[in-house]
C-alpha positions as CSV (number, residue, x, y, z in Angstrom):
1,M,104.2,95.1,120.2
2,K,101.6,92.3,119.5
3,A,98.9,94.9,120.2
4,I,100.4,97.4,117.9
5,R,101.1,94.7,115.2
6,L,97.3,93.5,115.2
7,T,95.5,96.6,116.0
8,I,96.9,100.0,114.6
9,I,95.2,101.3,111.6
10,C,95.6,104.7,110.0
11,L,92.2,106.3,109.7
12,F,91.4,109.6,108.1
13,A,89.4,112.1,110.0
14,F,88.0,115.3,108.4
15,A,89.5,118.5,109.8
16,F,86.1,120.2,109.5
17,K,82.8,119.9,111.5
18,A,80.6,117.0,110.9
19,A,78.3,117.4,108.0
20,A,74.8,118.6,108.8
21,Q,73.4,117.9,105.4
22,A,72.7,114.4,104.4
23,P,74.7,113.1,101.5
24,V,73.4,113.2,97.9
25,S,74.3,110.5,95.3
26,V,75.0,110.4,91.7
27,A,74.4,107.4,89.3
28,L,74.5,107.1,85.7
29,D,71.6,104.6,85.7
30,G,69.2,107.0,87.5
31,S,69.4,105.1,90.8
32,G,70.8,108.2,92.6
33,D,69.6,111.6,93.4
34,F,71.4,113.0,90.1
35,K,72.6,111.4,86.9
36,S,75.6,113.9,86.6
37,I,78.2,115.1,89.2
38,Q,77.9,118.7,88.1
39,E,74.1,118.6,88.8
40,A,74.8,117.3,92.3
41,I,77.3,120.1,93.0
42,N,75.0,122.7,91.6
43,S,72.2,121.7,93.8
44,L,74.2,122.4,97.1
45,P,73.8,125.9,98.7
46,A,76.3,128.4,97.6
47,N,77.5,128.8,101.3
48,A,78.6,126.4,103.9
49,T,80.6,125.9,107.1
50,S,80.8,122.1,107.3
51,E,81.2,119.2,104.9
52,R,78.7,118.3,102.3
53,I,79.1,114.8,100.7
54,I,78.4,113.7,97.3
55,I,78.4,109.9,96.7
56,I,79.4,108.9,93.2
57,K,78.5,105.4,92.2
58,K,80.7,103.5,89.5
59,G,80.6,104.3,86.0
60,T,82.3,106.5,83.4
61,Y,81.2,110.1,83.6
62,K,82.0,112.1,80.5
63,E,81.7,115.5,82.0
64,K,83.8,118.4,83.0
65,I,83.4,119.4,86.7
66,F,83.5,122.8,88.2
67,I,83.4,123.5,92.0
68,D,83.4,127.1,93.2
69,K,81.8,126.2,96.6
70,D,83.4,125.3,99.9
71,F,83.2,122.3,102.0
72,I,82.5,119.7,99.2
73,T,83.6,116.0,99.3
74,L,83.2,113.8,96.2
75,R,83.4,110.3,97.2
76,G,83.5,107.6,94.5
77,E,83.1,103.7,94.8
78,D,86.5,102.9,93.6
79,P,89.0,104.7,91.4
80,K,89.2,101.6,89.0
81,T,85.5,101.6,88.4
82,T,84.5,105.4,89.1
83,L,85.9,107.6,86.3
84,V,85.5,111.2,85.2
85,T,86.9,112.0,81.8
86,I,87.3,114.5,79.1
87,S,89.5,115.2,76.2
88,L,90.8,118.8,75.8
89,A,94.3,120.5,75.3
90,R,94.9,123.6,77.4
91,D,96.1,125.6,74.4
92,E,92.8,125.0,72.6
93,W,90.8,126.1,75.7
94,R,92.8,129.3,76.1
95,C,92.1,130.3,72.3
96,S,88.6,131.1,73.4
97,N,88.7,131.5,77.1
98,P,90.5,134.3,79.5
99,D,92.0,131.7,82.0
100,D,92.4,128.0,82.8
101,Y,89.1,127.7,84.6
102,G,87.8,125.0,82.5
103,T,90.7,123.4,80.9
104,A,90.8,120.4,83.3
105,T,88.6,117.6,84.0
106,I,88.0,118.8,87.5
107,N,88.3,122.6,88.1
108,L,88.4,124.0,91.4
109,Q,87.9,127.3,93.0
110,G,86.3,126.5,96.3
111,S,88.4,125.4,99.4
112,D,88.0,122.6,102.0
113,I,87.6,120.2,99.0
114,T,88.1,116.4,99.4
115,L,88.2,113.8,96.5
116,E,88.3,110.2,97.4
117,N,88.2,107.0,95.4
118,L,88.0,108.5,92.1
119,S,89.8,108.7,88.7
120,F,90.1,111.8,86.7
121,S,91.5,111.6,83.0
122,N,92.0,113.9,80.2
123,T,92.7,111.8,77.2
124,W,93.6,114.6,74.7
125,G,97.2,113.2,74.2
126,K,95.8,109.6,73.6
127,D,92.9,110.7,71.4
128,A,95.2,113.0,69.2
129,K,97.3,111.1,66.8
130,A,99.1,114.1,65.3
131,D,99.5,118.0,65.8
132,K,96.4,119.8,65.3
133,V,96.2,123.4,63.9
134,I,93.1,125.5,65.0
135,D,91.9,129.0,64.6
136,C,92.9,131.0,67.8
137,P,91.8,134.6,68.1
138,T,94.2,135.1,71.1
139,D,97.4,134.2,69.1
140,S,99.1,136.7,66.9
141,T,99.3,134.5,64.0
142,R,95.5,133.7,64.5
143,K,96.6,130.1,64.4
144,K,97.7,127.6,67.1
145,N,99.4,124.4,66.7
146,I,98.5,122.0,69.4
147,R,100.7,118.8,70.0
148,P,99.4,115.5,71.6
149,V,102.0,116.0,74.3
150,S,100.9,119.8,75.1
151,H,99.7,120.8,78.6
152,Q,96.5,118.9,79.4
153,M,95.0,118.9,82.9
154,A,93.2,116.4,84.8
155,L,93.0,118.6,87.9
156,R,93.3,122.3,88.1
157,S,92.7,124.6,91.3
158,F,92.9,128.3,91.6
159,A,92.2,130.1,94.9
160,T,91.6,126.7,96.6
161,T,93.4,126.9,100.2
162,R,92.9,123.4,101.3
163,M,92.3,120.1,99.5
164,K,92.6,116.7,100.4
165,V,92.8,113.8,97.8
166,I,92.7,110.2,99.0
167,N,93.0,107.1,96.8
168,C,92.6,108.8,93.3
169,I,94.0,108.3,90.0
170,F,94.9,111.2,87.7
171,T,96.0,110.4,84.1
172,A,96.9,112.7,81.1
173,Y,99.3,112.2,78.3
174,G,101.0,115.8,78.5
175,G,102.1,118.2,80.9
176,D,100.5,119.5,84.2
177,T,98.3,116.6,85.0
178,V,97.7,117.5,88.5
179,S,98.0,121.5,88.8
180,P,97.0,122.6,92.4
181,W,97.9,126.2,92.1
182,N,97.8,128.8,94.9
183,T,101.2,130.2,95.6
184,D,100.1,132.5,98.4
185,N,98.4,130.1,100.7
186,G,97.4,126.8,98.9
187,M,97.7,123.7,101.0
188,F,97.2,120.3,99.3
189,Y,97.4,116.9,100.8
190,F,97.5,113.5,98.5
191,K,97.6,110.1,99.9
192,D,97.5,106.7,98.1
193,C,97.2,108.3,94.7
194,V,98.5,107.4,91.2
195,M,99.5,110.3,88.9
196,E,100.5,109.9,85.3
197,G,101.5,112.4,82.6
198,G,104.3,114.2,80.8
199,V,106.5,117.0,81.9
200,D,105.7,118.5,85.4
201,F,102.7,116.3,85.7
202,Y,102.6,116.9,89.4
203,C,103.2,120.6,89.8
204,P,101.8,122.0,93.1
205,R,102.3,125.7,94.0
206,G,102.4,126.7,97.6
207,W,102.4,123.8,100.2
208,A,101.9,120.2,99.3
209,Y,102.3,116.8,101.0
210,A,102.0,113.5,99.2
211,E,102.3,110.1,100.9
212,N,102.3,106.6,99.5
213,C,101.7,107.9,95.9
214,T,102.8,106.4,92.6
215,F,104.1,108.8,90.0
216,I,104.5,107.5,86.2
217,C,106.4,109.7,84.0
218,H,106.3,109.8,80.2
219,N,108.8,112.6,79.8
220,K,112.7,112.8,80.0
221,E,113.1,116.1,81.7
222,A,110.7,116.2,84.7
223,A,108.0,114.4,86.5
224,I,107.5,116.8,89.5
225,W,107.6,120.6,89.8
226,H,107.1,123.3,92.5
227,D,106.6,126.9,92.9
228,G,107.2,128.3,96.4
229,S,108.2,131.7,95.4
230,K,105.6,133.7,97.6
231,N,106.7,132.2,101.0
232,E,110.1,130.9,102.1
233,S,108.4,128.0,104.1
234,S,106.3,126.8,101.0
235,K,107.4,123.2,100.1
236,T,106.5,120.1,98.5
237,V,107.1,117.0,100.5
238,L,106.9,113.4,99.1
239,V,106.8,110.6,101.5
240,N,107.1,106.8,100.8
241,C,106.4,107.6,97.1
242,T,107.2,105.5,94.1
243,F,108.5,106.9,90.6
244,K,108.6,104.9,87.4
245,G,108.0,105.6,83.8
246,D,109.6,105.5,80.4
247,D,113.3,105.0,79.9
248,G,115.4,107.8,81.1
249,F,112.5,109.8,82.6
250,G,113.5,112.8,84.7
251,L,112.6,113.3,88.2
252,G,111.9,117.0,88.6
253,R,112.6,120.6,88.0
254,Y,111.7,124.3,88.8
255,H,111.6,127.7,87.4
256,R,110.9,129.8,90.4
257,D,111.9,129.5,94.0
258,A,110.9,125.9,95.1
259,Q,111.6,123.6,98.1
260,F,111.7,119.7,97.7
261,Y,111.8,117.1,100.3
262,L,111.8,113.5,99.2
263,I,111.6,111.0,102.1
264,N,111.8,107.1,101.9
265,C,111.0,107.3,98.1
266,N,111.8,104.6,95.6
267,F,112.9,105.1,92.0
268,A,112.7,102.6,89.2
269,N,116.1,101.7,87.7
270,N,115.3,103.3,84.3
271,M,115.2,106.8,85.5
272,A,117.7,109.3,84.3
273,D,120.9,110.1,86.3
274,A,119.6,113.7,86.7
275,D,118.8,115.5,89.9
276,I,116.0,118.0,90.4
277,F,117.3,121.1,88.6
278,Q,116.4,124.7,87.9
279,R,115.4,125.2,84.3
280,M,115.4,129.0,84.1
281,A,114.4,131.8,86.4
282,M,111.0,133.1,85.4
283,P,110.9,137.0,85.3
284,P,110.4,139.0,87.1
285,N,111.2,136.5,89.9
286,T,114.9,135.7,90.8
287,L,115.7,133.0,93.3
288,L,115.8,134.5,96.9
289,W,116.6,131.4,98.9
290,G,118.8,129.2,96.6
291,R,118.7,125.5,95.7
292,R,116.6,123.5,98.3
293,V,116.3,119.8,97.1
294,Y,116.5,117.4,100.0
295,Y,116.6,113.7,100.1
296,Y,116.3,111.1,102.9
297,N,116.5,107.3,102.6
298,C,115.7,107.5,98.9
299,H,116.8,104.5,96.8
300,R,116.9,103.3,93.2
301,D,116.3,99.9,92.0
302,G,119.6,98.7,90.7
303,G,121.6,101.0,92.6
304,D,121.4,104.6,93.9
305,Y,122.8,107.7,92.0
306,A,125.3,109.9,93.9
307,W,122.7,112.5,94.4
308,H,120.2,110.2,96.1
309,K,122.3,110.5,99.3
310,D,120.8,111.9,102.4
311,N,121.2,115.8,102.8
312,L,118.5,117.1,104.9
313,P,119.3,120.8,106.2
314,A,121.1,120.9,109.4
315,Q,118.1,122.5,111.3
316,T,115.6,119.7,110.2
317,G,115.7,116.2,111.5
318,I,113.9,113.1,110.1
319,N,111.6,113.2,113.0
320,D,110.6,116.8,112.4
321,I,109.2,115.9,109.0
322,T,105.5,115.4,109.7
323,V,102.3,116.3,107.9
324,A,101.6,119.2,110.3
325,W,105.2,120.5,109.8
326,A,104.8,120.4,106.0
327,F,101.9,122.9,106.3
328,D,103.7,125.0,108.9
329,Y,101.3,123.8,111.7
330,K,98.5,125.8,110.1
331,W,96.4,122.8,108.8
332,K,96.1,119.0,110.0
333,P,94.3,117.3,107.3
334,V,94.7,113.8,108.9
335,K,95.2,112.3,112.3
336,L,96.1,108.8,113.8
337,A,93.3,106.9,115.4
338,L,94.2,104.0,117.7
339,V,92.0,101.3,118.8
340,A,91.3,100.7,122.3
341,D,93.8,98.1,123.2
342,L,96.7,100.1,122.0
343,Q,98.9,101.0,125.0
344,T,100.9,103.8,123.5
345,E,100.0,107.0,121.9
346,S,103.5,108.0,120.7
347,I,103.5,106.5,117.3
348,A,103.7,109.1,114.5
349,T,101.8,108.6,111.2
350,S,105.3,108.5,109.4
351,N,106.0,105.2,111.3
352,I,102.7,103.5,109.8
353,D,102.3,102.1,106.3
354,S,98.6,101.2,105.6
355,V,99.6,98.3,103.2
356,A,102.1,96.7,105.7
357,E,99.4,97.1,108.5
358,N,97.1,95.1,106.3
359,M,99.7,92.5,105.7
360,L,100.2,92.1,109.5
361,L,96.5,91.2,109.7
362,Y,96.6,88.6,107.0
363,Q,99.8,86.8,108.4
364,R,99.2,83.5,109.8
365,A,100.5,82.3,113.1
366,N,102.9,80.0,111.2
367,G,104.4,83.2,109.5
368,G,102.9,82.5,106.1
369,W,100.3,84.5,104.0
370,P,97.3,83.2,102.0
371,K,96.9,84.3,98.4
372,H,93.0,84.3,98.6
373,F,90.4,85.8,101.1
374,Q,86.5,84.7,101.1
375,G,86.9,81.9,98.6
376,D,88.6,83.0,95.3
377,K,88.7,86.6,96.1
378,K,92.4,87.9,95.7
379,V,93.9,89.6,98.5
380,D,93.8,93.3,98.5
381,Y,96.0,95.1,101.0
382,K,94.8,98.5,100.0
383,R,91.1,97.7,101.2
384,I,90.1,98.5,104.7
385,L,88.6,95.4,106.2
386,T,85.3,95.4,108.1
387,A,84.9,94.0,111.6
388,N,83.2,91.0,110.3
389,E,85.8,90.4,107.6
390,K,88.7,90.6,110.2
391,K,86.7,87.9,112.1
392,Q,86.6,85.8,108.9
393,L,90.3,86.4,108.4
394,A,91.2,85.4,111.9
395,A,89.5,81.8,111.5
396,N,92.5,80.3,109.9
397,Y,95.0,82.3,111.9
398,T,96.1,79.3,114.0
399,S,96.1,76.6,111.6
400,G,97.5,78.6,108.7
401,I,96.1,76.0,106.5
402,D,95.9,78.6,103.7
403,A,99.4,79.8,103.9
404,T,101.2,79.3,100.4
405,I,104.0,80.4,98.2
406,D,101.8,80.3,95.1
407,N,101.1,83.5,93.1
408,E,104.0,85.2,95.0
409,A,102.1,84.8,98.4
410,T,104.4,85.1,101.4
411,T,107.7,86.1,99.3
412,K,105.8,89.3,98.0
413,E,104.9,90.3,101.6
414,I,108.4,89.7,103.0
415,K,109.9,91.8,100.3
416,Y,107.4,94.5,100.9
417,L,107.9,94.6,104.7
418,V,111.6,94.7,104.6
419,K,111.5,97.6,102.3
420,T,108.9,99.4,104.5
421,F,110.7,98.7,107.6
422,K,113.7,100.7,106.1
423,K,111.4,103.6,105.4
424,T,109.5,103.7,108.7
425,N,111.8,101.9,111.3
426,N,108.7,100.3,112.6
427,A,109.9,97.1,114.4
428,A,106.6,95.2,113.8
429,Y,107.3,95.1,110.0
430,K,110.8,93.6,110.5
431,A,109.4,91.1,113.0
432,A,106.7,89.9,110.5
433,A,109.3,89.7,107.5
434,Q,111.5,87.3,109.7
435,K,108.4,85.4,110.8
436,G,107.8,84.9,107.3
437,I,111.4,83.7,106.6
438,D,110.8,81.3,109.4
439,Y,107.9,79.9,107.7
440,L,109.9,79.4,104.4
441,L,112.6,77.6,106.2
442,K,110.3,75.4,108.0
443,A,108.4,74.5,104.9
444,Q,111.3,73.3,103.0
445,Y,111.5,69.5,102.3
446,A,114.7,67.5,103.2
447,N,115.1,67.0,99.5
448,G,115.6,70.8,99.1
449,G,112.3,71.4,97.4
450,W,109.3,73.5,98.6
451,P,105.6,72.6,98.4
452,Q,103.0,75.0,96.9
453,Y,101.2,75.0,100.3
454,Y,102.4,74.3,103.9
455,P,101.0,72.6,106.0
456,D,98.0,71.9,103.6
457,A,99.4,68.6,101.8
458,S,96.0,67.8,100.0
459,S,95.8,67.1,96.2
460,Y,98.8,68.6,94.3
461,R,99.6,71.2,97.0
462,S,102.3,68.9,98.5
463,Q,104.2,68.7,95.3
464,V,107.5,70.3,94.9
465,T,106.5,73.1,92.7
466,Y,108.4,75.4,90.3
467,N,105.0,76.5,88.9
468,D,104.6,80.3,88.5
469,N,108.3,80.6,89.8
470,A,107.0,79.7,93.4
471,M,110.2,77.9,94.5
472,V,112.4,80.3,92.6
473,N,110.8,83.3,94.4
474,V,111.6,81.5,97.8
475,L,115.1,80.9,96.9
476,T,115.5,84.5,95.7
477,V,114.3,85.8,99.1
478,L,116.6,83.5,101.0
479,W,119.5,84.3,98.8
480,D,118.8,88.1,99.3
481,V,119.1,87.5,103.2
482,V,122.5,85.7,102.6
483,D,123.9,88.5,100.4
484,G,122.2,91.2,102.2
485,K,120.7,92.7,98.9
486,N,117.4,94.3,98.1
487,D,116.9,95.6,101.6
488,F,117.4,92.3,103.3
489,D,120.5,93.7,105.0
490,I,118.0,94.6,107.9
491,I,117.3,90.9,108.7
492,D,119.2,89.5,111.8
493,A,122.6,88.0,111.1
494,G,121.5,84.7,112.7
495,Y,119.2,84.1,109.6
496,K,122.3,83.9,107.1
497,P,123.7,80.5,107.9
498,R,120.3,79.0,108.0
499,C,119.2,80.7,104.6
500,S,122.5,79.8,103.0
501,T,122.0,76.0,103.9
502,A,118.4,76.2,102.4
503,V,119.7,77.7,99.3
504,Q,122.2,75.2,98.7
505,Q,119.8,72.4,99.3
506,G,117.4,74.0,97.0
507,I,119.9,74.3,94.3
508,R,120.7,70.6,94.6
509,C,117.1,69.8,94.3
510,I,116.9,71.9,91.0
511,L,119.9,70.0,89.6
512,K,118.4,66.8,90.5
513,T,115.1,67.4,88.9
514,Q,116.4,68.6,85.6
515,L,114.9,66.2,82.9
516,K,117.1,64.4,80.4
517,Q,116.3,63.1,76.7
518,N,118.8,60.4,75.7
519,G,121.2,61.6,78.2
520,Q,121.1,65.2,77.3
521,L,120.0,67.8,80.0
522,T,116.8,69.7,78.8
523,A,114.8,71.7,81.3
524,W,112.2,71.2,84.2
525,C,108.7,70.1,84.8
526,A,106.6,72.6,86.6
527,Q,105.8,70.2,89.6
528,Y,107.4,66.9,91.0
529,D,106.4,64.3,93.4
530,A,107.3,65.3,97.0
531,K,108.9,61.9,97.8
532,T,110.2,60.6,94.5
533,L,111.1,63.8,92.7
534,Q,109.4,62.5,89.6
535,P,107.5,64.9,87.3
536,A,103.9,65.0,88.3
537,Q,100.6,66.6,87.1
538,A,99.0,69.4,89.0
539,R,95.6,70.8,88.0
540,K,93.7,69.0,85.4
541,F,95.2,71.1,82.5
542,E,98.7,71.1,83.7
543,P,100.2,67.8,82.6
544,V,103.5,66.0,83.3
545,S,105.7,67.9,80.7
546,I,108.7,70.1,80.2
547,S,107.8,73.7,80.9
548,G,108.8,76.3,78.5
549,S,107.9,79.2,81.0
550,E,108.9,78.1,84.6
551,S,112.4,76.8,83.3
552,V,113.4,80.3,82.4
553,G,113.3,81.5,86.1
554,I,115.2,78.5,87.2
555,V,118.0,79.2,84.6
556,R,118.2,82.8,85.9
557,L,118.4,81.6,89.4
558,L,121.3,79.3,88.6
559,M,123.1,82.2,86.8
560,R,123.2,83.9,90.3
561,V,125.8,81.3,91.5
562,K,129.1,83.5,92.0
563,D,131.5,80.8,91.1
564,P,129.5,78.2,88.9
565,G,131.0,74.6,88.9
566,K,130.7,72.1,86.0
567,D,127.3,71.0,87.3
568,I,125.8,74.4,87.2
569,V,127.3,75.3,83.9
570,D,126.1,72.0,82.3
571,A,122.4,72.6,83.8
572,I,122.4,76.2,82.3
573,T,123.9,75.2,79.0
574,G,121.6,72.1,78.7
575,A,118.5,74.1,79.2
576,V,119.6,76.9,76.8
577,Q,120.3,74.5,74.1
578,W,116.8,73.0,74.7
579,F,115.1,76.4,74.5
580,E,116.7,76.8,71.1
581,K,115.8,73.4,69.9
582,V,112.0,73.7,70.7
583,K,111.4,77.3,69.6
584,I,108.5,78.0,67.2
585,V,109.5,80.4,64.6
586,G,107.1,82.5,62.3
587,Y,104.0,82.7,64.6
588,D,102.3,84.9,67.0
589,F,99.7,84.0,69.6
590,V,97.0,86.5,69.4
591,S,93.4,87.1,70.5
592,V,90.8,87.5,67.9
593,A,87.0,88.1,67.7
594,A,84.9,84.9,67.8
595,P,81.2,85.9,68.0
596,S,80.2,82.3,68.2
597,E,82.2,81.7,71.3
598,P,80.6,82.3,74.8
599,G,83.3,85.1,75.5
600,G,83.2,86.5,72.1
601,R,87.0,86.0,71.9
602,D,89.4,83.1,71.0
603,M,93.3,82.7,71.0
604,I,95.0,81.3,67.9
605,L,98.4,81.0,66.5
606,Q,98.7,83.5,63.6
607,P,101.7,83.6,61.1
608,K,104.0,86.4,61.7
609,A,107.5,86.8,60.0
610,G,110.5,86.9,62.7
611,S,108.3,86.2,65.6
612,V,109.6,83.4,68.0
613,L,107.5,81.6,70.5
614,W,107.6,78.7,73.1
615,T,104.8,76.7,74.3
616,R,103.9,76.3,77.9
617,F,104.1,72.5,78.0
618,Y,106.3,70.0,76.0
619,D,106.2,66.1,75.9
620,I,109.2,65.0,78.1
621,D,110.3,62.6,75.5
622,T,109.4,63.9,72.1
623,N,109.2,67.8,72.7
624,E,105.7,67.8,71.0
625,P,103.5,70.7,72.5
626,I,100.8,69.5,74.9
627,F,97.4,71.0,75.4
628,M,94.8,69.9,78.0
629,G,91.4,71.1,78.9
630,R,89.5,70.6,82.2
631,E,88.8,66.9,81.1
632,S,92.5,66.3,81.6
633,I,92.9,64.5,78.0
634,R,96.2,65.4,76.2
635,K,95.7,67.2,72.9
636,K,98.2,68.1,70.1
637,N,96.4,71.2,69.0
638,L,95.2,74.0,71.1
639,S,92.0,74.2,69.0
640,E,90.9,70.8,70.4
641,I,90.5,72.1,73.9
642,E,87.5,74.1,75.0
643,N,87.4,77.9,74.5
644,E,87.5,78.7,78.3
645,R,90.8,77.2,78.7
646,R,92.2,78.4,75.2
647,T,91.6,82.0,76.3
648,G,92.2,81.5,80.1
649,Y,95.8,80.2,80.1
650,A,99.2,81.2,78.8
651,W,99.7,78.5,76.3
652,Y,102.4,80.3,74.2
653,G,104.8,83.0,75.2
654,T,108.2,84.6,74.7
655,W,109.6,83.8,78.2
656,P,113.1,82.7,77.0
657,A,113.6,85.4,74.4
658,K,115.6,87.8,76.8
659,L,117.4,84.9,78.5
660,L,118.8,83.7,75.1
661,S,119.6,87.0,73.5
662,V,120.9,88.8,76.4
663,E,121.3,87.3,79.8
664,Y,122.9,84.0,78.5
665,P,125.6,85.6,76.4
666,A,126.4,88.2,79.3
667,W,126.8,85.2,81.8
668,K,129.0,83.4,79.5
669,A,131.3,86.4,79.0
670,K,131.3,87.0,82.8
671,H,132.4,83.4,83.7
672,H,134.7,83.0,80.5
673,I,132.6,80.1,79.2
674,K,133.1,79.1,75.7
């Protein structure tokens, strides 16, 4: 298991022969072979039997792409920095063109196409502020009304038979964002992609497989769609995918024969309670094979709807659902590569999650995780590490000196791993999560608090820290273990009593550290001395103070107590009364242009009727707002500290607003508190 834990990585291998032709490059600044992507495509011979690679350097390419050749790979540097964009409504294009070839940002007629590390956007719906009426010779009225939410495509394919899309982002603001269409024999594979749009914004025809993808829906009717009307075995399979969007967004629909498989998918709590449905039968087609919508181990944040229950067809087991199966064993777009010291070759791709695998690599011997790698570089679990980086990462493995709970480190990984274990049943993920819980239990002080770092006790790292909700995040994880909530029911039962004790000690620490003014309970400082539990300063600009931000998370945690006694009620009530007392009415905290400042921006308080704010730090005796720059001198006004700190820290916010208006009244009503 250790060999599996440390060494399995999912690598993508091309299904085609190795390219004989050297890659060509594209760069906007002229440092490549071409300045435009289309020029690079046009330069390639019309016919090929092996892959041709086009490397696209970072930049925003404002061009429409046409690919009518086979065996072409477009490989960007990073989807966040390598963007291809146009602004065009489908209806406008069709007024002067016979078909859709050209309506999308990238238009495909070739086969064996691969897209990697790129973003494709069609910004028509964002750019259009209102409906637009145009002359349209193809319309009977000679006019066409085009709406901002009309069909607008980022990707559109025609006769393409095979396409792979890895780590790409597709964005549009209307329907049909991603339209890989070939009902006869189209096969389309997506991995680690983000897709965003309106109705039916992911709408494959034929065979499609999407894994580890995120779908962001801005429509109440449907995010996904499928047309499998030409072949009974056509299907769209979505594995380990996440769905989120606007309140009440709809999951999916179909007009013609379709077949949906959703496996290990997660849905946001604001999705509509509406199963994938047939909107209408599109003539001349009538449904030949009936309703075919299947789920397995799919869950909604906040509780499943009835239709989320497992309902795979009797002839199909969960172990049957693989990439090869999805494509009727006619195409294998990916394979699992195992490193030399792996002793087994029986692990299927569905058992592996690339993000979780990287989390295993970063986990320290003590069970915790770092928040940075290579200095101040934030950990990115989606990035593939080089051999040299793995050696650097291993340098602190044994000591675990950089393990922390700051910035959600360790708690974030534990939460992800338990959820992923449920999806994959990979025992390594559960073992790593439990090892992380062991780290949290071991790091707790006898007084019930947690340090920001453990075992590193240097500087302010040893302080009991509520800063950035660090201790609240830990207690939430341990409480979920006790209650078996949020996928923590998979944790071994022996952890429950240990976690229960730790939670009780943590709550006692919280009650003990609540500050008072003239005998009246107020709220909490962001950090405390580990031995005396007296308020303490952390970084130079984080003074001894009452926190208007961190105190909110603490109150929410206390509200979780099922049968609150007088001590809990008094703590919550005192904090709420203090929030009301120190709120700042009639101002907003805004960014403004400041040409004379180094960054060209500044942050100021600006009058705004009805606005309510709180400041990050208040004097523990007088409730006066406190501001500190890097010289660590207290100031009464934000304008008195340096611009870098004014613009680089959350000095004001609305943190308690929902707590006061919604959560606290609901809590009082639930527990019959006057």
